[in-house]
N, C-alpha and C positions, 0 to 999 in steps of 0.2 A: 355574292358572286355566284354565277351559275356553274355547276360542275356536272360532268356526265354521270349517268346512273351506272351502277355496277353491272357487269356483264359476265364475269367469270364464275365458275363453280365455287371457288374459294370465297369470292365476294358474297354470293348468295347464302352459302352455309354460315359464314360469319354474321351476316345480317340477321339471319333467323335466330342464331344463338344470342346475339346482342339484344335483339328485340325481346326475346324471352327473359333475359336478365333484367331488362328495364321494367317490363310488365309485371314480373313477379317480385320486384324489389330486391333482386339478388346482385345488383350492380354494386361493387365495392366503392363506397363514397368516402373520400378523405374527410377527416374531422378538423374543423376550424378551431384554432386555439381559443381559449377563454379570453385572453387579452385581445385578440383580433376581433372577436365578437363584441366585446365591450367598447372597443374603439369605434367600430362601425356604428353601434347604437348611439354613442355619445355624439358623434359628428352629424349623424342624420337627424337626430332629435334636437340638437343644439342645447343639450341639457348638462353641459359641463363648462369648466373654465380651464385655463392653461395649466394650473397646478394639478388639477385632478387628472387631466389627460396625461401630463408628464408622469405622475405617480403610477398611472395604469400601465404606461409603456415600460416603465422601469421593472415591471414584473417579467418582462421578456427581454433579456439583455441583447440578444441578436437583433431583435426588431428595433430596440432603442439605438443600438450602434449604427444600424443602417440609416435611421432618420438623422442622426448626427452627421453622418458622412454626407448625406444629401444637403443638409443645412450649410455645410462648409464647402460645398462644391462651387465650381465656377459659375453655375447658373445663379446662385444667390449671392456669391461674392461678398461675404461679410468683411467689414473693415478689420474687426478683431475676431479671432477664432471663437466659435460657439462651443461651449464646453458642457452645457446642460440642456436637457430636453425642454425645460421651461424657457430658456433663452431661444431655443429653436422655434417653439410655439409662438413666442412673442414676435420673432422676426418674420416667420413664414405664414403665420396665421393658423389657428386651430384646425380649420377645415382642411387646409393643404397638408399639414402634418398628419392628420387623421387619414386622409386619402392615401398618402404615400405609405403609411404604416399598414393600412389594410391591404394595399396592393402587394407589398412585400410579403405579408402573411399568406395571401392567396397564392402568390407565385411559388413560395417555398413548399406549400402544402400540396399543390395540384399540378403545376407545370413541370413535370419531370417524367422521363421515360428512358431508362438506360438503353443505349444504342441508337437513340433517335434525338440526340441533344440539339442538333441544328434545327430540326423540324419543330421541336417543342419551343426552342428559343424564338423561332419565327411566330409561333402561336402566341407567345407571351408578348412579343413586340406589337402584334396586331391588337391584342387585348388592351395594352396600355394606350395605344393610339386611339382606339375606339372609345375608351373611357375619357380620354382628354377631349376628344371631339364631342362626346355626349354632354360634357359639362358646359362646353361653349354653346352648343345648341340650346340647352336648357336655359342658360343665361339670356340668350337672344329672345327666347319665348317666355321669360319670367316663370319658368317651371322650377321644379325641385332639383336644384343643381347637384346636391349630395346624392340624391336617389338616382339621378341620371348617370352620375359617375359610377356608382356601384353596378347598375344595370349594364353599362358599357363594359366595365371590367369583366363581368361574369357572363356576357352574352354568349361566348363560345367556350365556356368552361367545361362543357360536356365533352369537347373534343379530346383533351388530354386524358380525361377519365375513361372515355371509350377506347382510346388508343391503348392504354394500359390493359384494359379488359380484353381487347382483341389480341394483344401480344401474349397474355396469359393463356387464352384459349388456343392460340396457335402453338404455343410451347407444349401444352398438354397433349395436343394432337400430333406433336412432332412434325409440325408443318411450318410454313413461313409465307409471308406475303410482302409485296413491295409497297412503297409509299403510294404509287399510282393506284394500286388496288385498294389500299386502306382509306385513302383520303375521301373518296366518294361516300363510303360507308359512314365515316365520322360526320360528314356534312348532312347526310340523311337523318341521322339520329341525334345529333348533338343538342338540338333545342330542347327536346323532351328530357334528355339526360341532365342537361344543365338546370332545367327547372326543378327536377327532383333534388339535385344537389342544393339549390337555393332553399328549398323547403326543408331539407334535412338540416341545413344550417340555421333554420328558423328565421330566414329573411322575411320581410313583409310580403304578403301574398301578391301584391301588385308587381314586386320585383320578379318573382317567379313567373308571373304571367307575361311580363315584358320579354323575358328570356325566351319563353316558349313561343311567343308570337312574332319575334323580330324578323322573321323571313316572310311574313304575310305579304302576299303579292298584290292585294287590292286595297287601295286607299280607303279608309273608313271602316275597315273590318278589324282593325287592331287598336289597342289603346294608345294614347299619346306617348306614353313611356316607350312602348315598342316602336313607334314611329321615330322617336328620337334616336333610339339605338340603331334602327335600320339605316337611317341616314348617316349616323356616325360610323357605322360599319362600312358603308360605301365610301365615305370620305377617307377612312383609314386605308382601304384597299387602293383607292385612287392615289393616295400619297405613296404607297408602297410600289406603285408601278413606274415611277420615274423620279427625276431629280426634283428636289424641293423647290428650286428656283422656277420651275415650269408648272408647279402644282396648280396655281390659281387658274391658268388658262385650261389646263387639263381637266380640272374639276368642273369648270363652266361648260366645257364641251361634252363631257361624259354624263353629267348629273343635272343639267339644267331642266330636263323634263322628268326628273325622278318623281314617282308618285308621293313619296314622303314629303316633298316640298309643298304639295297641295294640301296634304293632310295637316301639316303643321302651319299652314298659312304663312310660309316664308316667301316674301316677295323678292324680286330680282336684286334690289339694292341690299336687302337683308342677307341674301345668300352671298353676294359679293363681299359684304363686310365679314361674313362668317369665314369664307375661304381665305380672307386676308389675315386670319389669325393662325395660319399654318405654322409660322415660326414658333409662336408661343406653344402651340399644341405639341410640336416636335420636341421642344425643350422640356415640357412637363412630362411627356411620355418617357423621354430619356432619363429623367430623374427617378422614374419608377423601376428602371431596368437594373 
């Protein structure tokens, strides 16, 4: 989504200071829990089974509790209550449980900024929608579904990190700025900051590259993973702009000529089938919130 460039003195001063923090490695990056790192690795590599995943999640009671709440939610509607993580994995699938667990871990570590709860909640909703769309696009293209999900979830992760850094700088200077002033700054710098966070979390290099490149404007200049995230990002934004019932027509009208469709070789019928998955995407994103 295009946003206007910063024009005020506050914007320019903050931009300079934030760029300096990024360049010098001084941006304070949240640490991912060991459990979340292990879950992400297991699910992306397919190197585990239900029991191992359940045992790993049990090391983080809060994370385990959230997974059980999702497994017992109306979306999955179990006939009998699910009382163990192994049951949850058996019913929902190891990949889905791992994705939800990783999403919850990221949300609790990164997406918070006191005083800006509504804004950060909107960031998280967008991240969840983008992740859900990314996995649908990857399925359509027979690409790495688990990797696409992680890239989608983390594509804008630099924004809440930069927001907190900006708030800290403003507080130190005994100054303030509005959301309208801050939002363009976050948009300008978030891809680089997000890539640094992915590298700090020891994600695969191609995940960091996809995060860094997902706003590339010219088809063919970025990797397939970035193109998937780029299209997922646009689909999420389109979904946020109106009622779900009208999403398919809105998406076709707004995105039929998007460069990512050409790069991904998505034909009209494939795109129509993709946008037809909006209900499932909305449900899955809701499960991560």
